[in-house]
C-alpha positions as CSV (number, residue, x, y, z in Angstrom):
1,M,-27.2,-13.6,36.0
2,N,-24.2,-15.5,37.4
3,E,-21.0,-13.5,36.8
4,G,-19.0,-16.5,35.6
5,I,-21.5,-17.6,32.9
6,R,-20.5,-16.3,29.4
7,V,-23.0,-14.6,27.1
8,D,-22.7,-14.7,23.3
9,E,-23.3,-11.8,20.9
10,S,-27.1,-12.5,20.7
11,G,-27.4,-12.2,24.5
12,C,-28.2,-15.9,24.9
13,L,-26.4,-18.1,27.4
14,N,-23.6,-20.1,25.9
15,H,-25.1,-23.5,25.4
16,D,-22.2,-25.4,27.0
17,E,-22.4,-23.1,30.1
18,E,-26.1,-23.5,30.3
19,V,-25.8,-27.3,30.2
20,W,-23.1,-27.2,32.9
21,A,-25.2,-24.9,35.1
22,D,-27.9,-27.5,35.1
23,I,-25.5,-30.3,35.9
24,I,-23.7,-28.5,38.7
25,A,-27.0,-27.4,40.2
26,K,-28.1,-31.0,40.5
27,V,-24.7,-32.0,42.0
28,V,-24.8,-29.2,44.6
29,S,-28.4,-30.1,45.5
30,G,-27.6,-33.8,45.7
31,Q,-30.4,-34.6,43.2
32,E,-28.3,-36.0,40.3
33,D,-30.0,-38.2,37.8
34,D,-28.1,-40.7,35.7
35,K,-27.7,-38.2,32.9
36,A,-26.3,-35.5,35.2
37,V,-23.9,-38.0,36.8
38,W,-22.4,-39.1,33.4
39,A,-22.3,-35.5,32.2
40,F,-20.4,-34.6,35.4
41,R,-18.0,-37.5,34.9
42,F,-17.4,-36.5,31.3
43,A,-16.7,-32.9,32.2
44,V,-14.1,-34.0,34.8
45,E,-12.5,-36.4,32.4
46,E,-12.2,-33.8,29.7
47,R,-10.7,-31.3,32.2
48,T,-8.2,-33.9,33.5
49,W,-7.3,-35.1,30.0
50,H,-6.3,-31.7,28.9
51,V,-4.3,-31.1,32.1
52,V,-2.3,-34.3,31.7
53,L,-2.2,-34.8,27.9
54,A,-1.7,-32.7,24.8
55,G,-3.3,-33.5,21.5
56,R,-6.9,-34.3,20.4
57,Q,-8.8,-36.3,23.0
58,N,-10.6,-38.4,20.4
59,D,-7.4,-39.1,18.5
60,P,-5.2,-41.4,20.6
61,D,-2.3,-41.2,18.1
62,S,-2.0,-37.5,18.7
63,A,-1.8,-37.7,22.5
64,R,1.4,-36.9,24.3
65,V,2.1,-36.6,28.0
66,K,2.6,-33.0,29.3
67,N,5.2,-31.8,31.7
68,P,5.4,-32.4,34.7
69,F,3.6,-35.7,34.2
70,R,6.2,-37.1,31.9
71,R,8.3,-38.2,34.9
72,L,5.2,-40.2,36.2
73,F,3.8,-41.8,33.1
74,R,5.8,-43.7,30.6
75,D,3.3,-43.2,27.7
76,P,-0.1,-41.7,27.0
77,H,-1.8,-45.1,27.6
78,A,-0.5,-45.1,31.2
79,A,-1.7,-41.5,31.6
80,E,-5.2,-42.5,30.3
81,D,-5.4,-45.3,32.8
82,F,-4.7,-42.8,35.6
83,I,-7.3,-40.4,34.2
84,A,-10.0,-43.1,34.4
85,E,-8.9,-43.8,38.0
86,F,-9.0,-40.2,38.9
87,V,-12.4,-39.6,37.4
88,D,-13.7,-42.6,39.5
89,Q,-12.2,-41.0,42.6
90,I,-13.8,-37.7,41.9
91,D,-17.2,-39.3,41.2
92,R,-17.0,-41.2,44.5
93,S,-16.4,-37.9,46.2
94,R,-19.4,-36.5,44.4
95,A,-21.6,-39.4,45.6
96,K,-20.5,-38.8,49.2
97,G,-21.7,-35.1,48.9
98,R,-18.3,-33.4,48.6
99,Y,-19.4,-30.9,46.0
100,R,-22.7,-29.8,47.6
101,D,-21.2,-26.3,47.9
102,G,-23.4,-23.4,46.8
103,L,-20.3,-21.4,45.8
104,L,-19.8,-23.7,42.8
105,L,-23.1,-22.3,41.4
106,G,-21.6,-18.9,40.8
107,L,-18.7,-20.1,38.7
108,S,-18.2,-20.8,35.0
109,K,-17.7,-24.4,33.9
110,K,-13.9,-23.7,33.6
111,D,-13.6,-22.1,37.1
112,A,-15.7,-24.8,38.8
113,L,-13.8,-27.6,37.2
114,S,-10.5,-25.9,38.2
115,Q,-11.7,-26.2,41.8
116,I,-13.1,-29.7,41.5
117,A,-10.1,-31.1,39.5
118,A,-7.4,-28.6,40.4
119,Q,-4.1,-29.1,38.6
120,S,-2.3,-29.5,41.9
121,L,-4.8,-32.1,43.0
122,I,-4.3,-34.0,39.8
123,R,-0.5,-34.0,40.2
124,K,-0.7,-35.2,43.8
125,R,-3.2,-38.0,42.9
126,A,-1.0,-38.9,39.9
127,S,2.0,-39.3,42.1
128,S,0.1,-41.4,44.6
129,S,-1.4,-43.5,41.8
130,V,1.9,-44.3,40.3
131,R,3.4,-45.4,43.6
132,K,0.2,-47.1,44.9
133,F,1.0,-50.5,46.4
134,S,-2.2,-52.0,45.1
135,R,-0.1,-52.7,42.1
136,G,2.9,-53.5,44.3
137,G,4.2,-49.9,44.3
138,I,5.7,-50.7,40.9
139,T,5.8,-48.5,37.9
140,G,6.6,-50.2,34.7
141,L,5.6,-53.7,33.8
142,P,7.8,-56.8,33.1
143,G,7.6,-56.2,29.4
144,D,9.2,-52.8,29.8
145,A,12.6,-54.3,30.4
146,V,14.4,-51.7,28.4
147,N,13.5,-49.1,31.0
148,P,14.4,-48.8,34.7
149,V,11.7,-50.5,36.9
150,S,11.1,-48.4,40.0
151,Y,9.9,-49.9,43.2
152,D,8.0,-47.1,44.9
153,A,10.8,-44.7,44.0
154,G,8.8,-41.5,44.4
155,E,8.9,-38.6,42.0
156,D,12.6,-38.1,42.2
157,G,13.8,-41.6,42.9
158,G,12.4,-41.3,46.4
159,W,13.1,-43.7,49.3
160,G,12.7,-46.8,47.2
161,H,15.0,-48.6,44.9
162,Q,15.5,-48.9,41.1
163,Y,16.4,-52.0,39.2
164,T,17.6,-51.2,35.7
165,A,17.1,-53.9,33.1
166,T,19.8,-54.1,30.5
167,S,18.0,-55.8,27.7
168,G,14.6,-56.3,26.2
169,S,14.1,-59.7,27.7
170,N,12.2,-60.6,30.8
171,D,15.3,-62.3,32.2
172,A,16.7,-59.0,33.3
173,I,13.6,-58.3,35.3
174,S,13.5,-61.8,36.7
175,G,16.9,-61.3,38.2
176,S,15.6,-58.5,40.4
177,G,12.5,-60.4,41.5
178,I,10.2,-57.8,40.1
179,D,8.1,-60.1,37.8
180,I,7.9,-62.8,40.5
181,L,6.7,-60.1,43.0
182,L,3.9,-59.1,40.6
183,R,2.8,-62.7,40.3
184,L,3.0,-63.2,44.1
185,Q,0.6,-60.3,44.6
186,H,-1.9,-62.2,42.4
187,D,-1.5,-65.1,44.9
188,E,0.5,-67.3,42.6
189,S,2.3,-70.0,44.6
190,I,5.7,-69.5,43.0
191,L,7.9,-68.4,45.9
192,E,11.0,-70.6,46.4
193,L,12.4,-70.8,50.0
194,L,16.2,-71.4,50.1
195,I,17.0,-74.0,52.8
196,K,20.3,-75.5,53.7
197,G,19.4,-79.1,54.2
198,D,16.6,-81.7,54.5
199,R,15.7,-80.5,58.0
200,L,14.6,-77.0,58.7
201,D,16.2,-74.9,61.4
202,S,14.1,-72.6,63.4
203,I,14.5,-69.6,61.1
204,E,13.7,-71.7,58.0
205,E,10.7,-73.1,59.8
206,T,9.4,-69.6,60.6
207,A,10.0,-68.5,57.0
208,A,8.0,-71.5,55.7
209,V,5.1,-70.8,58.1
210,Q,5.1,-67.1,57.2
211,T,5.1,-67.7,53.4
212,W,3.3,-71.0,53.3
213,V,0.4,-70.0,50.9
214,L,2.9,-68.6,48.4
215,L,5.5,-71.4,48.4
216,D,6.3,-73.1,45.1
217,R,4.9,-76.7,45.4
218,S,7.1,-77.8,42.6
219,Q,10.5,-76.8,44.2
220,P,12.7,-79.8,45.1
221,A,12.7,-78.8,48.8
222,F,9.0,-78.5,49.2
223,K,8.3,-82.1,50.2
224,S,10.8,-81.7,53.1
225,I,9.3,-78.3,54.0
226,R,5.7,-79.7,54.1
227,L,6.7,-82.7,56.2
228,A,8.4,-80.5,58.7
229,I,5.5,-78.0,58.9
230,E,2.9,-80.7,59.2
231,A,4.7,-82.2,62.2
232,K,5.0,-78.8,64.0
233,I,1.8,-76.8,63.3
234,V,-0.9,-77.1,65.9
235,G,-4.1,-77.9,64.0
236,G,-2.2,-78.9,60.9
237,I,-2.1,-77.2,57.4
238,E,-5.8,-76.2,57.6
239,A,-5.0,-74.1,60.7
240,L,-2.0,-72.5,59.0
241,V,-4.1,-71.6,55.9
242,R,-6.8,-70.1,58.1
243,A,-4.2,-68.1,60.0
244,H,-2.9,-66.6,56.7
245,E,-6.4,-65.6,55.7
246,V,-6.9,-63.8,59.0
247,G,-3.5,-62.1,58.9
248,R,-4.0,-60.9,55.4
249,Q,-7.5,-59.6,56.2
250,E,-6.0,-57.6,59.1
251,I,-3.4,-56.1,56.8
252,D,-6.0,-55.4,54.1
253,A,-8.1,-53.5,56.7
254,D,-5.0,-51.3,57.6
255,L,-4.3,-50.7,53.9
256,A,-8.0,-49.6,53.4
257,E,-7.6,-47.1,56.2
258,Y,-4.6,-45.5,54.4
259,V,-6.6,-45.4,51.1
260,S,-9.5,-43.7,53.0
261,E,-7.1,-41.2,54.5
262,I,-5.9,-40.2,51.1
263,E,-9.4,-39.9,49.7
264,K,-10.6,-37.8,52.7
265,H,-7.6,-35.4,52.3
266,P,-7.1,-35.2,48.5
267,A,-4.8,-32.1,48.7
268,M,-2.5,-33.3,51.4
269,E,1.1,-32.3,51.3
270,L,3.5,-34.5,49.3
271,K,5.6,-35.1,52.5
272,R,2.6,-36.5,54.2
273,L,1.6,-38.6,51.2
274,D,5.2,-39.9,51.0
275,G,4.9,-41.1,54.6
276,I,1.6,-42.8,53.9
277,D,2.9,-44.5,50.7
278,R,5.9,-45.8,52.7
279,R,3.7,-47.3,55.3
280,R,1.4,-48.8,52.6
281,A,4.4,-50.3,50.8
282,T,5.7,-51.9,54.0
283,L,2.3,-53.3,54.8
284,E,2.0,-54.8,51.3
285,G,5.4,-56.3,51.8
286,R,4.3,-57.8,55.1
287,R,1.3,-59.2,53.4
288,L,3.6,-61.4,51.3
289,F,6.5,-62.1,53.6
290,E,5.2,-61.7,57.2
291,P,1.4,-61.8,57.5
292,L,1.5,-63.7,60.8
293,S,1.8,-61.8,64.1
294,A,4.0,-62.9,67.0
295,S,0.9,-64.2,68.8
296,T,-0.1,-66.2,65.8
297,I,3.3,-67.7,65.5
298,R,3.2,-68.6,69.2
299,D,-0.1,-70.4,68.8
300,L,0.8,-72.3,65.6
301,L,4.1,-73.5,66.9
302,A,3.0,-74.0,70.5
303,L,5.7,-71.6,71.8
304,P,5.9,-70.9,75.5
305,S,5.3,-67.2,75.3
306,L,4.5,-64.1,73.2
307,N,8.1,-63.1,73.6
308,A,9.2,-66.4,72.0
309,G,6.9,-65.6,69.0
310,E,8.4,-62.1,68.7
311,K,11.9,-63.5,68.8
312,R,11.0,-66.0,66.0
313,N,9.7,-63.2,63.8
314,S,12.7,-60.9,64.6
315,K,15.3,-63.6,63.7
316,Y,13.3,-64.4,60.5
317,R,13.4,-60.7,59.5
318,A,17.2,-60.6,60.1
319,A,17.7,-63.6,57.8
320,V,15.0,-63.0,55.3
321,S,17.1,-61.8,52.4
322,G,19.2,-64.9,52.5
323,L,16.1,-67.1,52.5
324,F,14.7,-65.2,49.4
325,P,17.9,-63.8,47.8
326,Q,16.0,-62.6,44.6
327,F,14.2,-60.0,46.8
328,D,17.2,-58.7,48.7
329,G,17.0,-55.1,47.5
330,L,13.2,-55.0,47.7
331,L,13.2,-56.3,51.3
332,H,15.7,-53.7,52.3
333,A,13.7,-50.9,50.6
334,L,10.5,-52.0,52.4
335,D,12.2,-52.0,55.9
336,L,11.3,-55.7,56.3
337,I,14.8,-56.7,57.3
338,D,15.6,-56.4,61.0
339,Q,19.2,-55.2,60.9
340,N,19.7,-55.3,64.7
341,S,18.5,-58.8,65.3
342,E,20.8,-61.8,65.6
343,A,19.9,-64.3,62.9
344,S,20.9,-67.4,64.7
345,T,18.9,-70.3,65.8
């Protein structure tokens, strides 16, 4: 009899342990049926719930976030969203054969789950989930204006930036550009480009090309911007839109590699995770404000060389906060501003 399995007073196997032994045997052998898969998911969910939350699992009103997760989740509902995400991650690992380890067969349910969903792993995944840039690296929603909204700020404030709303209205959030950023990430064309006159200088032109698919078509300056862009782009607006699709796809592929790296190394050190999160955040920022490479800019604007395209992008980066002033703090936090470049035409 396996040492980790409990026996009751009658000498019979504890029913819960017996059921678990059957489930984990199927997982280890890679022969899970639907019933075993869902039972495995439920066991992981139950384990994770009790690590993150206190109270009765079937009584949402009794739930409260435990330490040290209180600094990550603003309420039990946010924690429950993470738990669902974590269980999905663990189940994907199961499907890839991660738990086909015979050593799990000799453990009790509690000990096996303590390895599969270790508390340290849950904490690291929770930290990564909160900061994940698939939601813009933003914790807190526009409606949470009474609380600080943290842009990829990490566990202790981190490398990012915090914008503290002073009232319960969305106006406080709007002033920091947070709510606009959330909408931009859902591909809403609401970005306003601040230009100095009816004619675009080279930096404004680069900005319009880089952010074309997100520009607000209703802004007063848009007609002038469109006329200028249509006259300059090789292949017209259709070519520009295609270039944005390609540029975003390339960035999405790079982001997917970072996600894969985290999934392949679930217990990585927080310092390494911080570095990955920083790079992911910068890539997501580029997806919005600079999806087009120097070579693409060269081709679209018929510039004489790759170096000319690089200079265009560099000067744009140096001036970008003035072109989109509502994002000044965010652009600095994402390292999207080229401090050493001369922002002149």
